[in-house]
VEXDREN-2710 file (C-alpha; in Angstrom, 1 decimal):
% VEXDREN-2710
k/r/px/py/pz
1/UNK/116.5/112.7/99.9
2/UNK/114.1/110.1/101.4
3/UNK/110.6/110.2/100.2
4/UNK/108.2/108.6/102.7
5/UNK/104.5/109.0/102.9
6/UNK/101.1/107.3/103.0
7/UNK/98.2/106.7/100.7
8/UNK/94.8/105.1/100.9
9/UNK/93.0/102.8/98.4
10/UNK/89.4/101.5/98.3
11/UNK/89.4/97.9/99.3
12/UNK/85.7/97.1/99.2
13/UNK/82.4/98.8/98.6
14/UNK/79.1/97.3/99.7
15/UNK/75.5/98.6/99.3
16/UNK/73.2/98.7/102.4
17/UNK/69.8/100.2/103.0
18/UNK/69.6/102.6/105.9
19/UNK/68.1/105.9/107.1
20/UNK/70.3/108.8/106.2
21/UNK/71.0/111.2/109.1
22/UNK/71.3/114.2/106.7
23/UNK/68.4/113.9/104.3
24/UNK/66.2/111.6/106.4
25/UNK/65.4/109.3/103.5
26/UNK/65.5/105.5/103.6
27/UNK/67.9/105.1/100.6
28/UNK/70.8/102.9/99.6
29/UNK/74.0/103.7/101.3
30/UNK/77.4/102.5/100.3
31/UNK/79.8/101.2/102.9
32/UNK/83.4/101.8/101.8
33/UNK/86.5/100.4/103.4
34/UNK/89.8/102.2/102.7
35/UNK/93.2/100.7/103.5
36/UNK/96.0/103.2/104.3
37/UNK/99.6/102.1/103.6
38/UNK/103.0/103.5/104.1
39/UNK/105.3/103.9/101.1
40/UNK/109.0/104.6/100.7
41/UNK/110.0/106.0/97.4
42/UNK/106.5/105.2/96.2
43/UNK/107.0/101.5/96.9
44/UNK/104.3/100.2/99.3
45/UNK/105.9/99.1/102.5
46/UNK/103.3/98.1/105.1
47/UNK/99.5/98.5/105.6
48/UNK/98.7/101.1/108.3
49/UNK/95.0/100.7/109.2
50/UNK/91.6/100.6/107.7
51/UNK/88.9/103.4/107.7
52/UNK/85.2/102.9/107.1
53/UNK/82.9/105.5/105.4
54/UNK/79.2/105.5/104.6
55/UNK/78.0/107.4/101.5
56/UNK/74.3/108.3/101.0
57/UNK/73.2/107.7/97.4
58/UNK/70.5/110.3/97.7
59/UNK/72.4/113.4/99.1
60/UNK/76.0/112.2/98.5
61/UNK/76.9/112.9/102.2
62/UNK/80.0/111.1/103.3
63/UNK/80.3/110.1/107.0
64/UNK/83.0/108.3/108.9
65/UNK/82.2/105.0/110.5
66/UNK/82.0/106.5/114.0
67/UNK/79.5/109.2/112.8
68/UNK/76.7/106.9/111.7
69/UNK/74.1/105.0/113.6
70/UNK/75.0/101.9/115.5
71/UNK/73.5/99.5/112.9
72/UNK/75.8/100.9/110.2
73/UNK/78.7/101.0/112.6
74/UNK/78.3/97.3/113.2
75/UNK/78.0/96.5/109.5
76/UNK/81.1/98.6/108.7
77/UNK/83.0/96.9/111.5
78/UNK/82.1/93.5/110.3
79/UNK/83.1/94.4/106.7
80/UNK/86.4/95.7/108.0
81/UNK/87.0/92.4/109.7
82/UNK/86.2/90.4/106.5
83/UNK/88.6/92.2/104.1
84/UNK/92.3/91.9/104.3
85/UNK/95.1/94.0/103.0
86/UNK/96.4/93.0/99.5
87/UNK/99.8/91.3/99.4
88/UNK/101.3/94.0/97.2
89/UNK/101.1/96.4/100.2
90/UNK/103.9/94.4/101.8
91/UNK/106.2/94.7/98.7
92/UNK/108.8/97.0/100.4
93/UNK/109.1/94.7/103.4
94/UNK/109.4/91.6/101.3
95/UNK/112.1/93.3/99.2
96/UNK/114.0/94.3/102.3
97/UNK/113.9/90.7/103.7
98/UNK/115.0/89.3/100.3
99/UNK/117.9/91.8/100.2
100/UNK/119.0/90.9/103.7
101/UNK/118.9/87.1/102.8
102/UNK/120.8/87.8/99.6
103/UNK/123.5/89.8/101.4
104/UNK/123.8/87.2/104.1
105/UNK/124.2/84.5/101.5
106/UNK/126.9/86.4/99.7
107/UNK/128.8/87.0/102.9
108/UNK/128.6/83.4/103.8
109/UNK/129.6/82.0/100.4
110/UNK/131.6/84.9/99.1
END
């Protein structure tokens, strides 16, 4: 039985001041960038894309990056460009390459 799936983790969270579309107050919002990754037997294999969210601190409304005003969209896009996926998200791929190199070495010297 092969267990494959995906998860998301919070990469970065940054406060910004903007007008909320839901409660119409000029409050602090929190831009959050989540990184999705694919796992095989719960071992992270490869990153699979980033998603941006905006959370209003006043009304706690959560909106996706494409649902907010253009100013917040640009800030979210810039924040997504700045953060990179952590190296541990490539653990499965790295283990696979190491296993291949090891088996090749054994076949050559064995």
